[in-house]
N, C-alpha and C positions, 0 to 999 in steps of 0.2 A: 613085772606087770606094766611099769611105765614104758619100757621099751616096746612091749607088745602094742600098747595103745598108740604110741608114736608111729609104729610101723603101719597100723591100720589107718591112722589119719593120713599118713603120707600116701598110702595106696589109694584111698578114697579121693584125695586131692589130685593125684596123678590121673586117675580115671576121669574125674570131672574135667581136668584140663584137656585131656585127649578128646572128650566129647565136644567141648567148646571149640577146640582147634579144628576138628573135622567139620563142624557146622559152619565155621567162618572161612574154610578153605574155598578157593575158586572152584566153581562148578566145572565138571568135565565138559568138554565141547560136545554139542549135540549135532548130529548130522541133520542137514536140511532135508525136509521130506521130498521124496522123489515125485515127479509128476506122474499121476496115474494115467494109464492108457485110456484112450477114448471110450472103449467099451465099458470102462468102470466109472466114468464121470457123467454120462449122459443119462438124464432122467426125463421121462421113463426110458427104460432100457429098450433100444431098438431091436428089431427082428434080426438084422444082419449088420455086423460091423467088420469090415475088412481093412486093416491097416496097410499102408503102402509107404514106400520110402519118399522122403522129401517133405517140403512144406510150401504153402502158398503165402506170399508176403502181401499183406493188406497195406495199401497206401492211398493217398489222394490221387495218385496217377491211375487208379483203377476206375472202373465204372460198373454200374449195375444195368444189365440189359434185360428188358422185359419184352414179351411178345407184343407186336403191334395191335392196337385196338382192344387190348385186354386191360380194362380199367382196374379190375380187382388185382391182377398181378402187378400192375403199376403201383397200386396202393401198398401192396406187400413189399415191393422194392423201395418205396419211399420210407416205409417203416424201418427197413434195414438201414437205409442211408441215414435216417434220423438218429437211430440208436448208435451207429458208428460215429456220427458227428458229436452227439451229446456226451458219450462216454469217453471217446478216444480223440476227438478233435479231427477226425478224418472227413474230408469233403468228397464223397463219391457222388457223381451225377447218376440220375436214373434216366434211361433213354430206351425208346423202342426202335432205335436204328439198328440195323443188322450188326452183329459183332464183327470186328476186324481182328484177324488172327494175330496181329502183332501187338494188340492191346490186351493185356491180361484183364479178365473181367470176372464179375459174379453174374452168372446168367440164370434167370428164372424162366422156365419153359413149361409148356403144357405137355404132359406125358406121364411118365412114372411106371409104365409097364402094365400088363394086363391084370396083375394081381394086386395092384397098388390100393385099390379101394377108393372111396370118395375123399378121404383125407390123408391118403398115403403119399409118400414122396421117396425120391432117390436123391441123395446128396453125394456128389462126387467132387473131391478136392484133389487137384493135381498141382504141380508147381506152376502151371500156366494159367489155370482158371478154376473157379468154383462153379458148379452147376447144381441147381435145385430143379428137379423135374417132378411135376405133380399134375394131377388131373384138374385141380382147381386151386383157387387162391388159399383155401384153408390148408390144403396139403403143402403149398409153398410156404405158408406161415409156419407150419410145424417144422419144415426143413430149415427155415431161417432160425428158429429157436434152437435147433440142434446145432447149426453152424455157430451161433453165438456161444454155446456151451463148449465148443472145441477151442475157443480162445483161452490163453493161459489165465488161470484164476487171478494171478497177481495183476493182470492188466486191468481188472475192475477196481483195484484199490486206488488210493489217493494219488499214486504216481503212475496210474494207467496211461494217461496221455503222454507220458515221457517214455514209454516203452516203444522203442523202434528198433528194428522193424517188428511190426505186430504180425505174428505168423499163425497159420492154421495148419495142423498136420495133415498130410495127404491121407485120405481115407475114402472108402465107399461105404455109405450107410443107406440101408433100405428099412423103411418102417411104415406101418399103417396103424395109427392109433385106434 
């Protein structure tokens, strides 16, 4: 009987040590989450998202072009410039001068297509430029909000201003809230 009790005690002790050892063991490595495609990260979900190859690099060498004489579009452009400066330390100028082909830009323009509606927009990102076309400044503002959502989420963290280059995936998005 003593041998049986000793055997049970040893088995319980061994099981307890196994539980403690497994709890103290180094955790297995976890894969970093993969970036979600734009159509899964934009809120509210746009009507159309077409992914394209490449990315547009945002830097202080870029500028924001707005239509001449359009004060509301200029205000939307200043909002974007302020947001990029505050969050990322990027100094983009806002200008109503015609775009120069050799200077990559963020371009806000009046347009958006016949079905865009009063607050609709079309956002087009290519390696050379970003274009937000809208019938009015409200649509341009919605396009700007979508553009900001395309930036990598980690860019908005404490190390956001250190992320360089700051890139936006090439995409065509059409929406009308």
